[in-house]
Structures are given as C-alpha cells and as structure tokens.
C-alpha positions as CSV (number, residue, x, y, z in Angstrom):
1,M,0.0,0.0,0.0
2,V,1.5,3.7,-1.0
3,F,0.5,6.9,-0.2
4,C,-0.6,8.7,-3.0
5,G,-1.5,12.2,-1.5
6,K,-4.4,13.9,-0.9
7,P,-7.3,13.3,-3.4
8,S,-10.1,15.6,-4.6
9,K,-13.1,15.8,-2.6
10,G,-15.4,16.5,-5.0
11,C,-18.4,14.2,-6.8
12,G,-17.9,12.7,-9.9
13,Q,-19.7,14.8,-12.1
14,C,-17.6,17.9,-10.4
15,R,-14.0,16.3,-11.0
16,A,-15.3,15.0,-14.7
17,R,-16.1,18.6,-15.5
18,K,-13.3,20.2,-13.9
19,I,-15.0,22.6,-11.9
20,R,-15.3,23.2,-7.7
21,C,-17.4,21.2,-5.6
22,D,-19.0,22.2,-2.5
23,Q,-19.5,18.6,-1.3
24,E,-22.9,19.3,0.0
25,R,-24.8,16.2,1.1
26,P,-26.4,14.3,-0.2
27,A,-26.2,15.8,-3.4
28,C,-24.0,18.8,-4.4
29,S,-25.2,22.2,-5.7
30,Q,-23.8,22.2,-8.7
31,C,-25.6,19.0,-9.6
32,L,-28.7,20.0,-8.4
33,K,-28.7,23.2,-10.4
34,G,-27.8,21.4,-13.3
35,N,-30.6,19.0,-12.8
36,R,-28.3,16.1,-12.7
37,I,-27.6,13.0,-10.5
38,C,-24.9,13.8,-8.1
39,P,-22.8,10.1,-7.8
40,G,-21.5,11.0,-4.6
41,Y,-18.5,11.0,-3.3
42,R,-15.4,8.9,-3.3
43,D,-13.8,7.4,0.0
44,E,-10.9,9.4,0.7
45,L,-8.8,7.3,2.8
46,S,-9.2,4.5,0.4
47,L,-7.7,6.6,-2.4
48,M,-5.1,8.1,-0.3
49,F,-3.9,4.7,0.2
50,R,-3.9,2.3,-2.7
51,D,-2.9,-1.1,-3.9
52,E,-0.4,-0.4,-6.3
53,S,1.5,-3.4,-6.7
54,Q,0.7,-3.8,-10.5
55,Q,1.7,-0.6,-11.1
56,V,5.2,-0.9,-9.1
57,V,5.9,-4.4,-11.3
58,W,5.2,-2.6,-14.4
59,K,7.4,0.5,-13.4
60,A,10.0,-1.8,-12.4
61,R,10.1,-4.0,-15.8
62,N,10.2,-0.9,-17.5
63,S,12.7,0.4,-15.7
64,A,15.3,-2.8,-16.3
65,A,14.3,-2.8,-20.1
66,A,15.2,0.8,-20.0
67,K,18.5,0.0,-18.2
68,K,19.4,-2.9,-20.3
69,S,18.5,-0.9,-23.5
70,K,20.8,1.9,-22.2
71,Q,24.0,-0.3,-21.1
72,T,23.7,-2.0,-24.8
73,R,23.9,1.4,-26.6
74,K,27.1,2.1,-24.6
75,A,28.5,-1.2,-25.1
76,R,28.3,-0.6,-28.9
77,R,29.6,3.1,-27.8
78,A,32.8,1.6,-26.0
79,H,33.7,-0.2,-29.4
80,S,34.6,3.2,-30.4
81,P,37.3,4.8,-28.9
82,T,36.1,8.2,-29.6
83,E,33.2,7.8,-27.4
84,S,35.3,6.8,-24.5
85,S,35.5,9.5,-21.6
86,P,35.7,10.5,-18.1
87,E,32.2,11.3,-18.0
88,S,31.4,7.7,-19.0
89,S,33.4,6.3,-16.4
90,S,32.1,8.2,-13.5
91,A,28.4,7.5,-14.8
92,A,29.6,3.7,-14.4
93,T,30.6,4.5,-10.9
94,T,27.7,6.2,-10.1
95,S,25.7,2.8,-11.0
96,S,27.8,0.7,-9.3
97,V,26.9,2.7,-6.2
98,R,23.3,2.8,-6.7
99,R,23.2,-0.8,-7.0
100,G,24.5,-1.4,-3.5
101,S,21.5,0.7,-2.2
102,D,18.7,-1.1,-0.8
103,V,16.4,2.2,-1.6
104,I,15.3,2.7,-5.2
105,D,13.0,5.5,-6.7
106,F,10.5,3.7,-8.4
107,G,9.2,7.2,-9.8
108,D,12.7,7.6,-11.7
109,D,12.8,5.0,-14.9
110,S,16.7,5.5,-14.9
111,S,17.0,3.9,-11.7
112,P,18.8,0.5,-11.3
113,L,16.9,-2.3,-10.1
114,Q,17.9,-6.0,-9.1
115,P,15.5,-8.3,-10.5
116,V,15.3,-10.3,-7.2
117,L,13.2,-7.3,-5.8
118,V,10.8,-7.5,-9.0
119,E,10.4,-11.4,-8.2
120,R,9.5,-11.0,-4.6
121,Q,6.8,-8.4,-5.4
122,P,3.1,-10.1,-4.9
123,L,1.6,-10.3,-7.8
124,T,-2.1,-11.0,-7.2
125,R,-3.1,-10.5,-3.5
126,V,-1.7,-8.0,-0.5
127,Q,-1.3,-9.5,2.3
128,P,-2.4,-7.5,5.0
129,S,0.2,-6.0,7.6
130,Y,-1.8,-6.3,10.7
131,Q,-3.3,-9.1,13.0
132,I,-6.1,-10.7,11.3
133,T,-9.3,-10.7,13.4
134,Q,-11.9,-13.7,13.8
135,D,-14.8,-11.5,12.4
136,E,-12.2,-11.3,9.2
137,A,-11.5,-14.8,8.7
138,V,-15.0,-15.9,8.7
139,C,-16.0,-13.3,6.4
140,Y,-13.2,-14.5,4.2
141,F,-14.3,-18.1,4.6
142,I,-17.9,-17.4,3.6
143,R,-16.5,-15.1,0.7
144,Y,-14.1,-17.9,-0.7
145,N,-16.3,-21.1,-0.1
146,P,-19.8,-20.0,-1.3
147,S,-21.0,-23.8,-1.9
148,G,-22.4,-25.8,1.0
149,F,-25.1,-23.3,2.3
150,S,-28.8,-24.3,2.1
151,E,-31.8,-21.6,0.9
152,S,-32.0,-20.5,4.3
153,Q,-28.4,-19.9,5.1
154,E,-27.9,-18.3,1.4
155,A,-30.9,-16.0,2.5
156,L,-29.5,-15.3,5.8
157,K,-25.9,-14.7,4.4
158,A,-26.9,-12.5,1.5
159,S,-29.5,-10.2,3.8
160,V,-26.7,-9.5,6.5
161,S,-24.5,-8.1,3.4
162,A,-27.1,-6.3,2.1
163,V,-27.4,-4.5,5.4
164,G,-24.2,-4.3,6.0
165,T,-23.5,-2.5,2.7
166,A,-26.4,-0.4,2.6
167,M,-25.1,1.2,5.6
168,L,-21.7,1.6,4.3
169,G,-22.7,3.1,1.4
170,R,-25.1,5.8,2.6
171,V,-22.2,6.7,5.5
172,R,-19.6,6.9,2.6
173,Q,-22.5,8.4,0.3
174,D,-21.3,5.8,-2.3
175,M,-23.7,4.9,-5.1
176,S,-22.5,2.1,-6.3
177,M,-22.7,0.6,-2.7
178,I,-26.1,1.5,-2.2
179,L,-26.8,-0.1,-5.8
180,A,-25.0,-3.2,-4.9
181,A,-26.6,-3.6,-1.6
182,G,-30.2,-3.7,-3.5
183,A,-28.6,-6.3,-5.4
184,E,-28.0,-8.5,-2.4
185,Y,-31.6,-7.4,-1.0
186,G,-32.9,-8.6,-4.5
187,F,-30.9,-12.1,-4.1
188,A,-32.0,-12.6,-0.6
189,L,-35.8,-12.2,-1.2
190,Q,-35.2,-14.7,-4.1
191,M,-33.3,-17.2,-1.8
192,L,-36.0,-16.5,1.2
193,A,-38.9,-17.2,-1.2
194,F,-37.1,-20.7,-1.9
195,A,-36.9,-21.2,2.0
196,V,-40.1,-20.4,2.4
197,S,-41.7,-22.8,-0.3
198,N,-39.8,-25.6,1.4
199,P,-41.2,-27.1,4.6
200,A,-38.5,-28.6,5.8
201,E,-36.2,-25.0,5.9
202,V,-39.2,-23.0,6.4
203,K,-38.9,-23.3,10.2
204,A,-35.0,-23.2,10.3
205,N,-33.8,-20.5,12.3
206,P,-31.6,-19.3,9.1
207,T,-35.0,-18.6,7.6
208,L,-36.3,-16.4,10.7
209,G,-32.6,-14.9,10.9
210,A,-33.1,-13.8,7.0
211,V,-36.7,-12.0,7.7
212,L,-35.2,-10.3,10.7
213,M,-32.4,-8.8,8.3
214,L,-34.5,-8.0,5.7
215,A,-36.9,-6.1,8.1
216,I,-33.4,-4.3,8.9
217,F,-32.6,-3.6,5.8
218,E,-36.1,-1.6,5.6
219,V,-35.4,0.4,8.3
220,V,-31.7,1.5,7.0
221,T,-33.5,2.2,3.4
222,S,-37.3,3.8,4.5
223,R,-36.4,7.1,3.6
224,T,-39.9,8.2,3.2
225,T,-42.6,7.1,5.5
226,Q,-44.6,5.4,2.9
227,N,-41.4,3.1,2.7
228,I,-42.0,2.0,5.9
229,E,-44.7,-0.1,4.9
230,K,-42.3,-2.4,3.8
231,W,-40.7,-2.9,7.1
232,T,-44.3,-3.7,8.2
233,N,-44.7,-6.2,5.5
234,H,-41.7,-8.2,6.6
235,L,-42.8,-8.2,10.0
236,R,-45.7,-9.5,9.1
237,G,-44.2,-12.5,7.6
238,A,-42.2,-12.6,10.5
239,A,-45.2,-13.3,12.3
240,A,-46.5,-16.0,10.3
241,I,-43.2,-18.0,10.4
242,L,-43.9,-17.5,14.4
243,E,-47.1,-19.1,14.0
244,L,-46.1,-22.2,12.3
245,R,-42.7,-22.4,14.4
246,G,-44.9,-22.6,17.2
247,P,-44.3,-22.8,21.1
248,E,-41.2,-25.4,20.5
249,Q,-39.3,-22.3,19.0
250,V,-38.3,-20.8,22.3
251,Q,-36.9,-24.2,23.5
252,N,-33.8,-24.1,22.5
253,E,-31.3,-21.0,22.9
254,E,-31.2,-19.9,19.4
255,G,-34.7,-20.1,18.2
256,L,-35.3,-18.2,22.0
257,K,-33.2,-15.1,20.7
258,L,-34.8,-15.0,17.6
259,F,-38.2,-15.2,19.0
260,V,-37.1,-12.2,21.5
261,Q,-35.7,-10.0,18.7
262,L,-38.8,-10.3,16.4
263,R,-41.3,-10.2,19.0
264,F,-40.0,-6.7,20.0
265,L,-40.4,-5.6,16.4
266,I,-43.6,-7.2,15.7
267,I,-45.2,-5.4,19.0
268,T,-43.6,-2.4,18.5
269,S,-44.6,-2.1,15.1
270,C,-48.3,-3.1,15.9
271,L,-48.3,-0.1,18.7
272,Q,-47.3,1.9,16.4
273,L,-50.1,1.2,13.7
274,A,-52.3,0.4,16.5
275,V,-53.0,-3.2,15.2
276,H,-53.5,-6.2,16.7
277,V,-50.6,-8.0,18.1
278,P,-50.7,-11.6,16.5
279,Q,-52.0,-14.0,19.1
280,S,-49.1,-16.6,18.5
281,V,-46.6,-13.9,19.5
282,L,-48.4,-13.0,23.2
283,E,-48.7,-16.7,23.7
284,C,-45.1,-17.5,23.5
285,A,-43.8,-14.5,25.4
286,P,-45.2,-15.8,28.9
287,L,-43.1,-19.0,27.8
288,G,-40.0,-17.5,26.8
289,M,-39.8,-15.6,30.2
290,F,-39.9,-18.7,32.3
291,L,-36.2,-19.7,30.2
292,R,-34.6,-16.7,30.0
293,P,-32.3,-14.9,32.8
294,Q,-33.9,-12.5,35.2
295,T,-32.9,-9.4,34.0
296,E,-34.0,-10.4,30.8
297,A,-37.5,-12.1,31.7
298,Y,-38.2,-8.2,33.5
299,G,-37.8,-6.9,29.5
300,D,-39.9,-9.8,28.5
301,R,-43.1,-8.8,31.0
302,L,-42.7,-5.3,30.0
303,I,-42.9,-6.6,26.1
304,Y,-46.0,-8.3,26.9
305,I,-47.7,-5.5,28.6
306,I,-46.9,-3.4,25.7
307,G,-48.6,-6.2,23.2
308,Q,-51.6,-5.2,25.5
309,L,-51.4,-1.6,24.6
310,A,-50.8,-2.2,21.5
311,N,-54.3,-4.3,21.3
312,L,-56.0,-1.8,23.0
313,R,-54.9,1.0,20.4
314,A,-56.4,-1.5,18.1
315,D,-59.6,-2.0,19.5
316,V,-60.3,2.1,20.0
317,R,-59.3,2.2,16.1
318,L,-61.3,-0.5,14.7
319,K,-64.4,0.5,16.9
320,Y,-64.1,-2.4,19.1
321,M,-64.2,-0.5,21.9
322,T,-66.0,3.2,21.5
323,K,-67.3,4.0,25.1
324,A,-64.5,6.8,26.6
325,Q,-65.3,5.2,30.3
326,E,-64.6,1.4,28.6
327,I,-61.6,2.6,27.3
328,L,-60.8,4.4,30.4
329,A,-61.0,1.7,32.4
330,A,-59.0,-0.5,30.0
331,A,-56.1,2.0,30.2
332,Y,-56.0,2.2,33.7
333,D,-55.6,-1.4,34.3
334,I,-52.4,-1.3,31.6
335,E,-51.0,1.6,33.6
336,A,-51.3,-0.2,36.8
337,E,-49.4,-3.3,35.3
338,L,-46.8,-1.0,34.5
339,L,-46.5,0.7,37.9
340,A,-46.4,-3.1,39.2
341,W,-43.4,-3.8,36.9
342,L,-41.6,-0.7,38.0
343,A,-42.2,-1.5,41.6
344,S,-40.5,-4.7,41.4
345,L,-37.5,-3.9,39.4
346,P,-34.3,-5.9,40.6
347,P,-31.0,-3.4,41.4
348,E,-29.4,-4.3,38.3
349,F,-32.1,-1.7,36.4
350,S,-30.7,1.3,38.5
351,Y,-29.1,4.4,36.7
352,S,-27.3,7.2,37.4
353,T,-28.4,10.7,36.6
354,V,-25.3,13.2,35.8
355,E,-25.3,17.1,35.8
356,N,-23.1,17.9,32.5
357,T,-19.8,19.9,33.8
358,L,-17.9,20.0,30.5
359,S,-17.7,22.6,28.0
360,D,-19.7,22.4,25.0
361,A,-17.0,21.6,22.6
362,A,-15.6,18.7,24.8
363,F,-19.1,17.2,25.2
364,K,-19.8,17.2,21.9
365,K,-16.4,15.6,21.1
366,L,-17.3,12.7,23.1
367,C,-20.9,12.5,22.1
368,R,-20.8,12.7,18.3
369,G,-21.7,16.4,18.4
370,I,-24.8,16.0,20.5
371,L,-24.7,18.4,23.6
372,P,-27.3,16.8,26.7
373,Y,-31.0,18.2,26.5
374,N,-31.3,20.3,29.9
375,N,-27.7,19.8,30.4
376,R,-28.5,16.0,32.1
377,Y,-27.7,12.7,30.9
378,H,-27.9,9.0,32.2
379,I,-25.5,6.2,33.3
380,Y,-26.9,2.5,32.7
381,N,-25.3,-0.9,33.4
382,D,-25.9,-2.1,30.3
383,L,-27.6,-1.0,26.8
384,W,-30.2,-3.2,26.9
385,I,-31.1,-1.7,30.2
386,C,-31.2,1.6,29.0
387,H,-33.6,0.4,25.8
388,T,-36.0,-1.3,28.2
389,W,-36.6,1.7,30.3
390,N,-37.1,3.8,27.2
391,Q,-39.8,1.2,26.3
392,Y,-41.4,1.8,29.5
393,R,-41.2,5.2,29.4
394,C,-42.7,4.9,25.7
395,A,-45.7,2.8,26.7
396,R,-46.4,5.2,29.7
397,V,-46.3,8.1,27.6
398,M,-49.1,6.3,25.4
399,V,-51.0,5.4,28.0
400,S,-51.3,8.6,29.6
401,E,-52.4,10.0,25.9
402,I,-55.1,7.5,26.0
403,I,-56.5,8.5,29.4
404,L,-56.2,12.2,28.9
405,S,-57.9,11.7,25.3
406,C,-60.7,10.1,27.3
407,L,-61.1,12.5,30.1
408,R,-61.1,15.1,27.6
409,R,-64.1,13.1,25.9
410,L,-66.1,12.9,28.9
411,F,-65.9,16.6,29.7
412,V,-66.5,18.0,26.3
413,K,-69.5,15.9,26.5
414,S,-70.7,17.4,29.4
415,A,-72.2,20.7,27.7
416,G,-71.0,23.9,29.0
417,A,-69.8,22.3,32.3
418,R,-67.0,23.9,33.9
419,I,-63.6,22.1,34.4
420,P,-63.7,20.5,38.0
421,S,-60.3,21.3,39.7
422,E,-59.9,17.9,40.5
423,L,-60.1,17.0,36.8
424,Q,-58.3,19.9,36.1
425,S,-55.3,18.7,38.6
426,Q,-55.4,15.3,37.0
427,F,-55.2,16.8,33.4
428,R,-51.7,18.9,34.7
429,K,-50.6,15.7,36.7
430,I,-50.4,13.8,33.5
431,R,-49.1,16.3,31.5
432,S,-46.2,17.0,34.0
433,L,-45.5,13.3,33.6
434,S,-45.6,12.7,30.0
435,R,-42.9,15.8,29.9
436,Q,-40.7,14.3,32.7
437,L,-40.7,10.9,30.6
438,A,-40.0,12.6,27.5
439,A,-36.7,14.4,29.5
440,E,-35.6,11.0,30.6
441,V,-35.5,9.3,27.0
442,C,-33.7,12.3,26.0
443,A,-31.1,11.7,28.9
444,S,-30.7,8.6,27.9
445,V,-29.5,9.8,24.4
446,P,-25.6,10.5,25.3
447,Y,-25.6,6.7,26.8
448,H,-26.6,5.6,23.1
449,F,-23.6,7.7,21.3
450,G,-21.1,6.7,23.7
451,I,-21.1,8.6,26.6
452,G,-20.8,6.2,30.1
453,N,-18.6,3.4,28.3
454,T,-18.0,0.8,31.4
455,G,-16.3,-3.1,31.5
456,E,-13.6,-3.7,28.9
457,I,-13.5,-2.8,25.4
458,H,-11.8,-5.0,23.0
459,S,-9.3,-3.1,20.3
460,D,-11.3,-4.8,17.2
461,S,-14.9,-4.4,18.7
462,V,-17.0,-1.4,18.9
463,P,-18.9,-1.1,22.8
464,I,-22.1,-2.0,22.1
465,N,-23.7,1.6,23.3
466,E,-21.9,3.3,20.2
467,S,-23.1,0.3,17.4
468,H,-25.7,1.0,15.0
469,T,-27.6,-1.3,17.3
470,A,-27.9,1.7,19.7
471,G,-28.8,4.2,17.0
472,L,-31.8,1.7,15.7
473,V,-33.2,1.1,19.2
474,L,-33.2,5.0,19.7
475,L,-35.6,5.5,16.9
476,W,-39.2,4.7,18.6
477,P,-38.1,6.5,21.6
478,L,-36.8,9.7,20.1
479,V,-40.2,10.0,18.0
480,V,-42.3,9.2,21.0
481,A,-40.6,11.9,23.1
482,G,-41.0,14.3,20.5
483,A,-44.4,13.6,19.9
484,T,-45.2,14.7,24.0
485,E,-44.6,18.5,22.6
486,G,-45.5,20.8,19.4
487,K,-43.4,21.4,16.5
488,N,-41.6,24.2,17.6
489,H,-40.4,23.2,21.2
490,P,-36.7,22.3,21.6
491,L,-37.2,19.0,23.1
492,R,-38.7,18.3,19.4
493,K,-36.0,20.2,17.7
494,W,-33.3,18.5,19.6
495,G,-34.7,15.2,19.1
496,I,-34.8,15.9,15.4
497,D,-30.5,17.2,15.8
498,C,-30.3,13.5,17.2
499,L,-32.1,11.5,14.2
500,R,-30.4,13.6,11.6
501,L,-27.0,12.5,13.4
502,I,-28.2,8.7,13.1
503,G,-29.5,8.9,9.6
504,H,-26.1,10.5,8.5
505,G,-23.7,9.4,11.0
506,M,-24.9,5.8,11.0
507,G,-26.6,5.2,7.9
508,I,-30.3,4.6,8.6
509,D,-32.5,6.2,6.4
510,Q,-35.7,6.0,8.3
511,A,-34.0,8.4,11.0
512,L,-34.5,10.8,8.1
513,A,-38.1,9.7,7.4
514,L,-39.0,10.6,10.7
515,I,-37.5,14.1,10.9
516,D,-40.6,14.9,8.7
517,V,-43.0,13.1,10.7
518,L,-41.8,15.8,14.1
519,E,-41.2,18.5,11.6
520,T,-44.9,18.3,10.4
521,E,-47.1,16.5,12.3
522,A,-48.7,18.1,15.9
523,G,-48.0,16.8,19.0
524,V,-50.1,14.2,20.9
525,F,-50.7,16.6,23.7
526,D,-52.0,19.7,21.5
527,G,-54.8,21.2,23.1
528,V,-54.1,20.8,26.7
529,G,-51.9,23.7,28.2
530,D,-48.9,23.5,30.9
531,D,-51.6,24.0,33.8
532,G,-53.8,21.3,32.7
533,M,-56.4,23.6,31.1
534,L,-57.9,22.6,27.5
535,I,-56.6,25.3,24.9
536,D,-58.8,23.8,22.0
537,E,-61.3,21.2,22.5
538,K,-61.6,20.0,19.1
539,S,-57.8,19.6,18.5
540,S,-58.4,19.2,14.4
541,A,-54.5,19.3,14.1
542,I,-53.7,16.0,15.9
543,V,-57.2,14.9,13.7
544,K,-54.8,15.2,10.7
545,N,-51.5,13.5,12.1
546,K,-50.7,10.6,9.9
547,V,-47.9,8.6,11.6
548,L,-48.4,9.9,15.2
549,N,-51.9,8.2,15.6
550,T,-53.8,9.2,18.9
551,T,-57.2,8.3,20.5
552,W,-58.2,11.6,20.9
553,K,-58.4,11.2,16.9
554,H,-60.5,8.1,17.0
555,L,-62.7,9.6,19.4
556,E,-63.4,12.7,17.5
557,A,-64.2,10.5,14.5
558,E,-66.9,9.0,16.1
C-alpha cells in the first residue's frame, strides 16, 4: 500500500467537468442546479492509500528494460575509442553505488533495479500488515467458500451483506455500494422465497434470521414514511413464520433469541400502527420469560404488557371499543401493570443521572456532536437495560395520552360544564408526567452515543452503546419523546438533531423519514396547556396526524 497524496473531495460529476464542488450532502449544489444525479463522493482514505503492486511491477519492468537498452547502447559505443570519456567512467561508478543501495526510486525510470526485488513483489493479493481478526477470518471463509449452504443460509448471508453494504454506502455517500446493497437484497428475497416454499426450511432458524435482517434493511433504506410499509410487510411475514414454528421455537437458545428480537419488532410495529398483535406472539411470550435470565425476563414481561397496550389501541381504532369509560378503565388497568412492573425491578436496573460539567466543545467531542438536553444525561449498566427503560417510558406516554383523551372526551360531552378542579389537577399531572418521561428519554440518548462506557473494550470491536444497534433502538423513543411537544418546542428540535445524526452518521435512512414526521405533525398533547387547561377542545391538528395516531383522533371521529 502506498500513500498517493490528498485526493480531490469533489463528486464524480464535478471532477469530470473540472469545476469546484461544494461537497454538500446528499447532493452537491452544482448537480442540483444542473438537474443531474450527483454520484456521491469517494472514500478519501481508500484513495490516499491504494494497492499499487501492479503499477510497481510495471514500472520496475520498464525500468529494467530501459536499463538493459541503455547498457546495450553503451556497449556499442565502447567499441569506438572516440566515444570513451571520463564522464562515462563516472557514470559507471555512480551506477555501481546505486546497485548497492536498498532504496530504489520507482518514480525515476533511470533507476537501476535488482531483478530479485521484482520477483518478490506480490502479483495477485496484498497480504495485510496487521493481525487478522476472527470476524475477518469468518468473512473470508464465507466469501471464498460459497458452496455447501442451504437456501435459508444463503438468504441469511445475502441479507446480512445487504444491510452492511447499505449502511456503509449511506455513510460514505457511495452510490455504487447502495446499488450493490439493492442487488444483494434482491438475491436475499429470491433465496428466502425458495426457503419459505420448502417445508423443511421454512421453520429453520436461518429463515427467521433472514426475515429479521430484511426488516432491518428496510429500516436502513426507508427514506420516506410511505416506504416504512415495507418494514411492516416483513414483520407480518415474520409473524406468520413464528406461528408455524409454534411454542417449541423458544425451547432452544438460538430459537429463543430470534423469537425475542422479532417479538419486540412485531409488537412495536403493532403499537405504532394501532393493529392487533398476532396471538401466537403473545402466547409464546410467557413461556419465553421462564426460560430467560432474571434481568432479561423483566424485559419480556414489559414487552408482554406493551402488547396488551397495542391491542387496546387497535380496539379503539377499529371501533371494537367506543365508550370512553370502557377505554379509560382498560387504560388504567395497563397503567397499573406498568407501575407494578416498575415497583418490582431488581437493583441491576438502577441508573445514575449526571449533571454535565464539561464544556460544550468537550462534550460534543465525546458524544458525536450532540449536547445533552437540559444539560443532564444518564449512565446505565447495559444498553439493553437502557432500552428497556425507554420502552417503559414510551408505554407510559402512550397510556397517558389514552387516559387524557378519554377524560377530555367525557368533559366535552358535559355541555357547558366548567372543568372541576380535581379533573384539571389530573390533566396537569398527566401533562407533567409525559414531559418528565420525554426528558428521561432525552437523557438516555448520550449513553447511546458512547457516553458512560463501562467494562472491558476490545480493540477489534465497538462498544455496544456506540454501535449501529444503539441507533436502531433509539428511533422509536425519540419519536415518542418528540411527539409529547409541539412542532416548535426545543425538545422536538433537539430530537430531530439526534435523528439527523443517526441518519447521516450511522447510515439509517428511517431516521431521516421520521424527521419529516416530527417536522410536520402535531404533538399528541396539543390542545392541553401546561396547567392542565384545555386550550382547544376540537384539536383539529391532531386529527390530521398520519403517523402519530392518537386516541383523541379516533374519539373525535365518532
């Protein structure tokens, strides 16, 4: 590998046209003005250090041929005494000194070269100068030993490749990698179709793993809210496979892990869309809790409660439940279950709240350019404990929205009645609680971006709370936290900045799609003031929401 100097940072169009490029992302202004597709930017590091082995060999051979030709001409001139001179003797002496040197300038064609050096140059593959890692060894084996995999395994391999290439292509703004990711995705879908049509393969763990990775691919590539539907389609397919696999799927470690991951995605999707959770997913959940360690079992219990919340929202949306009193009673039951879950948490779930004392510049350097909201942040024992807390906070926010919507609806039906002080106090408590929960979600964000790493960190791995997984699990909590406030509130703007970092810095396009949601849709508590007073009884802005669906929206539609 050789250093090739600092390359041009411009896009391919500007470099080809030899004009200045402003390097804006995702497309430069020159291409936008000319209505051209901006091909993106090259990876600067890979251009600065390139494999020049073949170029070195070519220069070496040309240099040797030139030297041989030069010596032949000198030998011919040596037959003529008139061409002999002290200068030629001096040149021969200089050549002799150069042959004894270990340093050869390949940029100068007149430099002499020992043939043995050319033979030692690698002609096909450059060997790395570093210690190979286990991950690289596994990737090498899979790449150069493609045979022997089943259809489900081929689907899993292609889907993993598609997700990784899609993320990398978006981070580097490399259109060729983005296109390659799409091709891998298509191949994964083809192999998955073969696996699903095979009775022996459809229940295999790799088949379910491939569906999980394809769902993640949609999260990575869904730039618009309309494309999020593709994510839900994969989850519907996963739910169908889980139903085929039955309760025995959670009785081995690999099957249990896959079930847990897909169960979370399916229930979260149902909660967002206000649709019913497949019964097979809820039936297997209690069995999985008994087979998991205590800390993880608490997370399983919470997910089961959230599944009940998703079903309640679905009942309201589908008009299975229309009476405000009935909906309110069901919401209070779920809130009681959430409070009971909170009261039973073990010490491992504790976390600390830290007041930031660093300068803005110092904190941004540690936290990918993000400052803590309200200058406070949390430190957790583990990313999954942090993730469980955020799921609890989101569930409480959504239950609070249901309770508040039902109370408002009951009050509106009392024509001309003045709000009782007790009811106004209840409104104020619910509004204060929702803001507290949203602020706690924001306080957890720096931990997802690397603040508060604990334990041993291996040189060849990334801490889990700095990985892309941390960005993926943060999407839904950030949206729920932002939805608690109006479009111009500082908390929502701060959440949009975090989503922008996840989108551009981690290559997860769904974060950019969710920015559009938070920039356009009203808050789920619009119409209720800080003091609990009703500002707008009709709340027409909430009714127009397409993604942030509320109970009030469906109650208004009665």
